[in-house]
All heavy atoms as an XYZ file, in Angstrom:
642
protein
N     -17.036     12.900     23.373
C     -16.125     12.876     22.236
C     -15.748     11.465     21.877
O     -15.421     10.628     22.717
C     -14.843     13.673     22.637
C     -13.802     13.801     21.574
S     -12.476     14.829     22.148
C     -11.587     14.942     20.680
N     -15.825     11.141     20.616
C     -15.480      9.808     20.163
C     -14.181      9.787     19.457
O     -13.735     10.736     18.845
C     -16.583      9.211     19.222
O     -16.596     10.041     18.051
C     -17.953      9.176     19.889
N     -13.431      8.653     19.612
C     -12.215      8.500     18.915
C     -12.434      8.168     17.472
O     -13.326      7.284     17.186
C     -11.401      7.349     19.550
C     -10.882      7.739     20.892
O     -10.818      8.960     21.215
O     -10.549      6.783     21.721
N     -11.763      8.789     16.565
C     -11.936      8.419     15.142
C     -10.887      7.455     14.772
O      -9.678      7.725     14.875
C     -11.799      9.727     14.280
C     -11.766      9.385     12.819
N     -12.146      8.204     12.307
C     -11.474     10.145     11.768
C     -12.040      8.208     10.966
N     -11.634      9.409     10.611
N     -11.296      6.261     14.461
C     -10.368      5.231     14.029
C     -10.433      5.132     12.509
O     -11.498      5.330     11.910
C     -10.802      3.866     14.634
C     -10.647      3.867     16.140
C     -11.050      2.506     16.647
C      -9.848      1.638     16.663
N     -10.085      0.319     17.252
N      -9.292      4.927     11.922
C      -9.300      4.756     10.383
C     -10.209      3.567      9.984
O     -10.288      2.567     10.727
C      -7.882      4.551     10.035
C      -7.154      4.240     11.256
C      -8.002      4.713     12.445
N     -10.816      3.697      8.841
C     -11.681      2.597      8.395
C     -10.865      1.345      8.076
O     -11.327      0.219      8.213
C     -12.529      2.994      7.222
N      -9.660      1.572      7.569
C      -8.800      0.370      7.315
C      -8.240     -0.126      8.614
O      -7.859      0.673      9.541
C      -7.740      0.699      6.268
C      -6.667      1.711      6.730
C      -5.597      1.296      7.472
C      -6.838      3.024      6.437
C      -4.633      2.242      7.829
C      -5.869      3.923      6.816
C      -4.852      3.585      7.557
N      -8.247     -1.415      8.805
C      -7.705     -2.033      9.944
C      -6.341     -2.692      9.531
O      -6.037     -2.724      8.396
C      -8.699     -3.067     10.517
C      -9.969     -2.447     10.913
C      -9.856     -1.482     12.069
O      -9.118     -1.684     12.993
N     -10.631     -0.428     12.034
N      -5.692     -3.217     10.559
C      -4.382     -3.844     10.311
C      -4.519     -4.975      9.276
O      -3.683     -5.119      8.416
C      -3.806     -4.363     11.610
C      -2.381     -4.846     11.400
C      -1.731     -5.204     12.711
O      -1.919     -4.428     13.696
O      -0.961     -6.189     12.777
N      -5.581     -5.744      9.341
C      -5.778     -6.869      8.456
C      -6.030     -6.411      7.003
O      -5.490     -7.000      6.020
C      -6.857     -7.842      8.851
C      -8.211     -7.178      9.013
O      -8.301     -6.023      9.274
O      -9.139     -7.920      8.818
N      -6.732     -5.271      6.851
C      -6.915     -4.751      5.440
C      -5.642     -4.134      4.961
O      -5.395     -4.188      3.755
C      -8.128     -3.838      5.448
O      -7.946     -2.701      6.238
N      -4.890     -3.515      5.842
C      -3.597     -2.968      5.437
C      -2.683     -4.133      4.950
O      -1.971     -3.993      3.961
C      -2.945     -2.196      6.543
N      -2.699     -5.260      5.668
C      -1.916     -6.441      5.255
C      -2.497     -6.923      3.939
O      -1.688     -7.288      3.064
C      -1.995     -7.483      6.343
C      -1.195     -8.723      5.984
C       0.289     -8.432      5.766
O       0.911     -7.727      6.578
N       0.887     -8.998      4.722
N      -3.806     -6.991      3.707
C      -4.351     -7.429      2.417
C      -3.869     -6.500      1.273
O      -3.536     -6.943      0.222
C      -5.864     -7.373      2.514
O      -6.294     -8.344      3.415
N      -3.821     -5.203      1.575
C      -3.376     -4.271      0.599
C      -1.847     -4.477      0.302
O      -1.496     -4.448     -0.858
C      -3.559     -2.806      1.056
C      -3.488     -1.686      0.091
C      -4.400     -1.951     -1.100
C      -3.801     -0.391      0.769
N      -1.076     -4.799      1.299
C       0.350     -5.063      1.102
C       0.472     -6.349      0.280
O       1.313     -6.429     -0.603
C       1.087     -5.227      2.401
C       2.511     -5.546      2.288
C       3.456     -4.608      1.722
C       2.972     -6.874      2.566
C       4.765     -5.009      1.518
C       4.336     -7.193      2.325
C       5.221     -6.266      1.852
N      -0.329     -7.357      0.575
C      -0.310     -8.592     -0.217
C      -0.568     -8.368     -1.704
O       0.096     -8.860     -2.557
C      -1.216     -9.645      0.358
C      -0.842    -10.124      1.740
O       0.319     -9.977      2.114
O      -1.695    -10.629      2.482
N      -1.636     -7.503     -1.954
C      -1.903     -7.147     -3.352
C      -0.762     -6.379     -3.965
O      -0.424     -6.597     -5.147
C      -3.198     -6.312     -3.391
N      -0.171     -5.534     -3.140
C       0.950     -4.764     -3.654
C       2.151     -5.673     -4.037
O       2.746     -5.543     -5.083
C       1.409     -3.781     -2.533
C       2.508     -2.837     -2.784
C       2.275     -1.886     -3.967
C       2.891     -2.023     -1.556
N       2.449     -6.651     -3.175
C       3.491     -7.576     -3.423
C       3.270     -8.323     -4.781
O       4.127     -8.549     -5.500
C       3.649     -8.574     -2.245
C       4.808     -9.546     -2.421
C       4.949    -10.504     -1.283
N       3.903    -10.531     -0.310
C       4.058    -10.541      0.968
N       5.265    -10.464      1.467
N       3.055    -10.657      1.789
N       2.022     -8.710     -4.958
C       1.646     -9.438     -6.179
C       1.824     -8.518     -7.411
O       2.339     -8.956     -8.427
C       0.236     -9.904     -6.145
C      -0.180    -10.817     -7.279
C      -1.534    -11.372     -7.067
O      -1.919    -11.771     -5.965
O      -2.283    -11.453     -8.111
N       1.469     -7.275     -7.320
C       1.605     -6.310     -8.371
C       3.065     -6.076     -8.702
O       3.453     -5.833     -9.878
C       0.842     -5.017     -8.088
C      -0.603     -5.096     -8.063
C      -1.287     -4.784     -9.380
N      -0.986     -3.409     -9.887
C      -1.751     -2.352     -9.703
N      -2.807     -2.378     -8.929
N      -1.396     -1.234    -10.284
N       3.851     -6.015     -7.647
C       5.338     -5.838     -7.840
C       5.836     -6.936     -8.710
O       6.616     -6.705     -9.696
C       6.088     -5.808     -6.521
C       7.539     -6.000     -6.679
C       5.799     -4.481     -5.780
N       5.431     -8.165     -8.459
C       5.861     -9.319     -9.207
C       5.351     -9.201    -10.688
O       6.060     -9.390    -11.648
C       5.470    -10.596     -8.587
C       5.970    -11.868     -9.269
C       5.519    -13.121     -8.549
N       4.117    -13.225     -8.324
C       3.506    -13.169     -7.118
N       4.204    -13.040     -6.081
N       2.164    -13.277     -7.016
N       4.067     -8.940    -10.759
C       3.377     -8.907    -12.050
C       3.908     -7.794    -12.995
O       4.049     -8.008    -14.173
C       1.852     -8.730    -11.932
C       1.169     -9.987    -11.324
O       1.863    -11.052    -11.249
O       0.011     -9.821    -10.951
N       4.205     -6.665    -12.380
C       4.738     -5.515    -13.138
C       6.224     -5.381    -13.210
O       6.783     -4.445    -13.691
C       4.139     -4.211    -12.542
C       2.614     -4.235    -12.734
C       1.950     -2.971    -12.153
O       2.605     -1.951    -12.109
O       0.711     -3.006    -11.877
N       6.914     -6.401    -12.638
C       8.403     -6.517    -12.650
C       9.073     -5.212    -12.069
O       9.981     -4.643    -12.668
C       8.868     -6.769    -14.113
C      10.302     -7.282    -14.143
O      10.740     -7.939    -13.168
O      11.007     -7.021    -15.085
N       8.529     -4.801    -10.921
C       9.115     -3.662    -10.226
C      10.450     -4.009     -9.685
O      10.638     -5.056     -9.031
C       8.170     -3.223     -9.101
C       6.732     -2.887     -9.581
C       8.771     -2.066     -8.273
C       6.719     -1.698    -10.515
N      11.518     -3.156     -9.953
C      12.831     -3.502     -9.502
C      13.447     -2.375     -8.609
O      14.448     -2.654     -7.968
C      13.716     -3.678    -10.726
C      13.313     -4.840    -11.574
C      13.601     -6.155    -10.871
C      13.365     -7.304    -11.843
N      13.196     -8.533    -11.166
N      12.868     -1.222     -8.633
C      13.469     -0.066     -7.894
C      12.566      0.486     -6.886
O      11.304      0.393     -6.928
C      13.905      1.080     -8.819
O      12.718      1.682     -9.376
C      14.805      0.575     -9.981
N      13.137      1.146     -5.895
C      12.322      1.805     -4.857
C      11.427      2.886     -5.454
O      10.269      2.957     -5.083
C      13.337      2.438     -3.824
C      12.561      3.244     -2.813
C      11.787      2.628     -1.820
C      12.707      4.652     -2.742
C      11.112      3.377     -0.874
C      12.046      5.404     -1.799
C      11.234      4.769     -0.857
O      10.591      5.523      0.053
N      11.913      3.642     -6.425
C      11.047      4.651     -7.088
C       9.883      4.017     -7.738
O       8.733      4.561     -7.667
N      10.020      2.927     -8.406
C       8.880      2.251     -9.046
C       7.915      1.695     -7.971
O       6.726      1.805     -8.135
C       9.367      1.080     -9.879
C      10.169      1.458    -11.109
C      10.815      0.255    -11.829
O      11.179     -0.705    -11.174
O      10.937      0.327    -13.041
N       8.472      1.219     -6.922
C       7.642      0.712     -5.809
C       6.828      1.897     -5.157
O       5.620      1.711     -4.945
C       8.494      0.078     -4.725
C       7.782     -0.366     -3.492
C       7.010     -1.508     -3.528
C       7.845      0.356     -2.299
C       6.290     -1.915     -2.427
C       7.175     -0.014     -1.175
C       6.387     -1.193     -1.262
O       5.697     -1.623     -0.127
N       7.457      3.032     -5.014
C       6.767      4.171     -4.443
C       5.594      4.592     -5.267
O       4.497      4.871     -4.816
C       7.706      5.414     -4.221
C       8.660      5.317     -3.111
C       8.080      5.749     -1.812
N       7.560      7.090     -1.867
C       6.347      7.415     -1.443
N       5.580      6.491     -0.887
N       5.880      8.644     -1.504
N       5.836      4.594     -6.562
C       4.721      4.987     -7.466
C       3.635      3.968     -7.462
O       2.465      4.312     -7.471
C       5.293      5.100     -8.916
C       4.262      5.593     -9.958
C       3.762      6.923     -9.641
O       4.511      7.894     -9.390
N       2.394      7.045     -9.506
N       3.993      2.672     -7.395
C       2.913      1.680     -7.280
C       2.106      1.789     -6.021
O       0.852      1.598     -6.066
C       3.574      0.259     -7.366
C       2.656     -0.901     -7.361
C       1.708     -0.749     -8.609
C       3.407     -2.241     -7.452
N       2.781      2.108     -4.878
C       2.029      2.336     -3.629
C       0.997      3.445     -3.792
O      -0.200      3.342     -3.444
C       2.993      2.719     -2.472
C       2.287      3.250     -1.288
C       3.815      1.465     -2.095
N       1.431      4.539     -4.408
C       0.513      5.666     -4.632
C      -0.631      5.259     -5.601
O      -1.724      5.653     -5.370
C       1.327      6.883     -5.202
C       2.276      7.427     -4.151
C       3.272      8.411     -4.757
O       3.300      8.624     -5.981
N       4.030      9.044     -3.925
N      -0.282      4.498     -6.639
C      -1.274      4.100     -7.589
C      -2.357      3.217     -6.918
O      -3.524      3.338     -7.190
C      -0.630      3.352     -8.774
C       0.226      4.204     -9.624
O       0.173      5.456     -9.540
O       0.938      3.685    -10.509
N      -1.875      2.270     -6.099
C      -2.777      1.337     -5.466
C      -3.708      2.083     -4.496
O      -4.916      1.784     -4.497
C      -2.023      0.198     -4.774
C      -1.577     -0.794     -5.823
C      -2.879     -0.469     -3.659
C      -0.838     -1.954     -5.267
N      -3.192      3.024     -3.801
C      -4.040      3.795     -2.881
C      -5.098      4.596     -3.674
O      -6.279      4.561     -3.319
C      -3.226      4.759     -1.954
C      -2.475      3.914     -0.962
C      -4.103      5.746     -1.295
C      -1.419      4.655     -0.086
N      -4.715      5.152     -4.791
C      -5.640      5.896     -5.619
C      -6.717      4.956     -6.197
O      -7.874      5.303     -6.250
C      -4.916      6.609     -6.772
C      -4.140      7.880     -6.315
C      -5.103      8.837     -5.571
O      -6.112      9.192     -6.065
N      -4.630      9.216     -4.399
N      -6.326      3.739     -6.592
C      -7.239      2.755     -7.111
C      -8.247      2.395     -6.080
O      -9.457      2.225     -6.300
C      -6.531      1.522     -7.602
C      -5.700      1.738     -8.887
C      -4.778      0.564     -9.200
O      -4.874     -0.509     -8.522
O      -3.964      0.737    -10.074
N      -7.734      2.183     -4.831
C      -8.674      1.797     -3.717
C      -9.608      2.945     -3.384
O     -10.780      2.686     -3.065
C      -7.798      1.454     -2.447
C      -6.968      0.205     -2.654
C      -7.835     -1.054     -2.824
O      -8.719     -1.266     -1.954
N      -7.563     -1.790     -3.854
N      -9.139      4.175     -3.498
C     -10.072      5.314     -3.309
C     -11.130      5.364     -4.437
O     -12.317      5.537     -4.098
C      -9.252      6.628     -3.350
C      -8.485      7.018     -2.107
C      -7.491      8.185     -2.399
C      -9.437      7.362     -0.997
N     -10.709      5.151     -5.631
C     -11.667      5.132     -6.808
C     -12.689      4.057     -6.627
O     -13.880      4.253     -7.039
C     -10.902      4.977     -8.079
O     -10.079      6.087     -8.321
N     -12.293      2.886     -6.105
C     -13.178      1.749     -5.953
C     -14.067      1.825     -4.716
O     -14.982      1.048     -4.492
C     -12.380      0.466     -5.947
C     -11.710      0.181     -7.295
C     -10.704     -0.968     -7.223
O     -10.591     -1.689     -6.091
O     -10.008     -1.265     -8.204
N     -13.713      2.797     -3.854
C     -14.513      2.972     -2.615
C     -14.016      2.110     -1.455
O     -14.622      2.058     -0.410
N     -12.914      1.374     -1.660
C     -12.392      0.490     -0.628
C     -11.702      1.348      0.446
O     -11.540      0.902      1.640
C     -11.419     -0.490     -1.230
N     -11.247      2.543      0.103
C     -10.707      3.511      1.082
C     -11.483      4.781      0.927
O     -12.067      5.049     -0.103
C      -9.166      3.753      0.756
C      -8.180      2.657      0.924
C      -6.813      3.065      0.452
C      -8.195      2.226      2.376
N     -11.410      5.545      2.005
C     -12.155      6.854      2.064
C     -11.207      7.978      2.250
O     -10.219      7.787      3.009
C     -13.116      6.789      3.193
C     -14.029      7.974      3.216
O     -13.577      8.965      3.905
O     -15.114      7.889      2.753
N     -11.450      9.142      1.650
C     -10.546     10.304      1.807
C     -10.385     10.774      3.230
O      -9.451     11.442      3.537
C     -10.951     11.470      0.851
C     -10.848     11.061     -0.604
C     -12.340     11.921      1.204
N     -11.338     10.391      4.053
C     -11.298     10.837      5.471
C     -10.377      9.911      6.364
O     -10.186     10.172      7.509
C     -12.681     10.877      6.121
C     -13.533     11.915      5.415
O     -13.055     13.017      5.166
N     -14.764     11.578      5.105
N      -9.862      8.882      5.764
C      -8.949      7.949      6.429
C      -7.545      8.566      6.507
O      -7.202      9.480      5.702
C      -8.918      6.619      5.759
C     -10.272      5.878      5.791
C     -10.204      4.584      5.113
O      -9.495      3.693      5.627
O     -10.880      4.368      4.133
N      -6.743      8.040      7.339
C      -5.359      8.554      7.410
C      -4.499      7.873      6.367
O      -3.731      6.968      6.585
C      -4.795      8.243      8.832
C      -3.453      8.830      9.066
O      -2.947      9.501      8.156
O      -2.890      8.644     10.167
N      -4.693      8.370      5.162
C      -3.993      7.757      3.989
C      -2.560      8.008      4.010
O      -1.793      7.197      3.481
C      -4.646      8.313      2.715
C      -6.102      7.945      2.549
C      -6.716      8.582      1.307
C      -6.411      6.444      2.549
N      -2.155      9.130      4.585
C      -0.680      9.411      4.683
C       0.004      8.310      5.489
O       1.126      7.888      5.163
C      -0.454     10.793      5.323
C      -0.802     11.915      4.382
O      -0.843     11.706      3.133
O      -1.041     12.974      4.846
N      -0.630      7.914      6.624
C      -0.037      6.876      7.452
C      -0.028      5.532      6.689
O       0.959      4.783      6.736
C      -0.773      6.739      8.733
O      -0.646      7.952      9.476
C      -0.255      5.605      9.655
N      -1.142      5.243      5.985
C      -1.179      3.964      5.268
C      -0.073      3.978      4.185
O       0.622      2.973      4.025
C      -2.530      3.844      4.587
C      -2.693      2.632      3.707
C      -2.523      1.340      4.467
C      -4.099      2.642      3.009
N       0.066      5.076      3.511
C       1.115      5.159      2.491
C       2.506      4.995      3.052
O       3.331      4.281      2.539
C       0.971      6.519      1.698
C       2.026      6.563      0.585
C       1.854      7.901     -0.240
O       0.766      8.486     -0.192
O       2.841      8.251     -0.862
N       2.678      5.687      4.168
C       3.994      5.561      4.881
C       4.275      4.169      5.341
O       5.369      3.621      5.209
C       4.019      6.562      6.042
O       5.254      6.453      6.760
N       3.256      3.473      5.861
C       3.390      2.099      6.324
C       3.763      1.186      5.159
O       4.680      0.320      5.302
C       2.125      1.592      7.008
C       1.884      2.206      8.358
O       2.810      2.882      8.862
O       0.756      2.059      8.829
N       3.038      1.343      4.030
C       3.342      0.480      2.889
C       4.731      0.829      2.354
O       5.463     -0.043      1.913
C       2.272      0.702      1.795
C       0.909      0.169      2.147
C      -0.128      0.565      1.096
C       0.948     -1.336      2.323
N       5.040      2.067      2.293
C       6.327      2.511      1.807
C       7.495      1.920      2.621
O       8.549      1.458      2.094
C       6.446      3.994      1.800
C       7.737      4.562      1.216
O       7.975      4.195      0.044
O       8.393      5.359      1.873
N       7.299      1.890      3.945
C       8.353      1.407      4.805
C       8.580     -0.094      4.692
O       9.593     -0.634      5.192
C       8.005      1.769      6.249
O       6.910      0.955      6.776
N       7.698     -0.796      3.962
C       7.863     -2.270      3.805
C       8.628     -2.579      2.531
O       8.700     -3.784      2.129
C       6.501     -2.905      3.821
C       5.857     -2.714      5.201
C       4.541     -3.404      5.371
N       4.740     -4.806      5.501
C       3.773     -5.673      5.672
N       2.520     -5.229      5.755
N       4.027     -6.957      5.791
N       9.221     -1.610      1.881
C      10.048     -1.823      0.691
C      11.083     -2.867      0.934
O      11.330     -3.750      0.062
C      10.700     -0.510      0.256
C      11.842     -0.719     -0.745
C      13.126     -0.458     -0.561
C      11.781     -1.271     -2.071
N      13.903     -0.743     -1.585
C      13.100     -1.267     -2.586
C      10.724     -1.752     -2.905
C      13.416     -1.738     -3.838
C      11.068     -2.213     -4.104
C      12.361     -2.207     -4.633
N      11.704     -2.894      2.106
C      12.784     -3.852      2.354
C      12.215     -5.325      2.280
O      12.983     -6.211      1.856
C      13.434     -3.610      3.767
C      12.470     -3.849      4.860
N      11.528     -2.906      5.311
C      12.334     -4.892      5.719
C      10.836     -3.391      6.315
N      11.279     -4.620      6.616
N      10.991     -5.564      2.572
C      10.412     -6.836      2.469
C      10.258     -7.230      1.035
O      10.487     -8.412      0.636
C       9.006     -6.880      3.211
C       9.096     -6.750      4.691
C       7.713     -6.706      5.259
O       6.907     -7.654      5.034
O       7.397     -5.708      5.963
N       9.869     -6.270      0.247
C       9.699     -6.515     -1.251
C      11.120     -6.691     -1.842
O      11.298     -7.642     -2.639
C       9.013     -5.319     -1.913
C       7.595     -5.105     -1.349
C       9.069     -5.411     -3.397
C       6.622     -6.240     -1.773
N      12.029     -5.867     -1.523
C      13.376     -5.900     -2.099
C      14.008     -7.228     -1.893
O      14.758     -7.723     -2.682
C      14.191     -4.713     -1.550
C      15.538     -4.583     -2.260
C      16.318     -3.411     -1.710
O      16.191     -3.026     -0.518
O      17.048     -2.808     -2.496
N      13.814     -7.813     -0.642
C      14.429     -9.067     -0.336
C      13.953    -10.201     -1.191
O      14.648    -11.232     -1.269
C      14.131     -9.366      1.195
N      12.809    -10.074     -1.835
C      12.278    -11.154     -2.674
C      12.546    -10.953     -4.172
O      12.241    -11.822     -4.931
C      10.735    -11.264     -2.481
O      10.101    -10.042     -2.995
C      10.343    -11.398     -1.022
N      13.197     -9.813     -4.517
C      13.416     -9.555     -5.925
C      14.526    -10.424     -6.428
O      15.518    -10.650     -5.770
C      13.781     -8.092     -6.147
C      12.712     -7.047     -5.785
C      13.303     -5.640     -5.980
C      11.479     -7.228     -6.571
N      14.315    -10.941     -7.652
C      15.297    -11.751     -8.306
C      16.212    -10.752     -9.102
O      15.705    -10.007     -9.959
C      14.722    -12.805     -9.255
C      15.786    -13.564    -10.000
C      13.813    -13.726     -8.429
N      17.477    -10.750     -8.778
C      18.379     -9.842     -9.470
C      19.120    -10.482    -10.527
O      19.385    -11.610    -10.617
C      19.404     -9.289     -8.486
C      18.688     -8.552     -7.319
C      18.862     -7.128     -7.461
N      18.120     -6.431     -6.367
C      17.541     -5.349     -6.500
N      17.556     -4.663     -7.658
N      16.942     -4.761     -5.538
């Protein structure tokens, strides 16, 4: 029996977060709801581009990115 590891690794998850942070700035995201939608959009884009696979643990990836809202919120100019 082999362990199934997600195709995305911690460094690629960080790269995805870095891209997310840039999009937050570019799209002038100000609320948690807008951020949540952007997380979902980016994951869908990555799936469409083949950078992520439907067999990966996308729920965990989404949850991990979602939980980093506080990092984004701290950088927002109010």
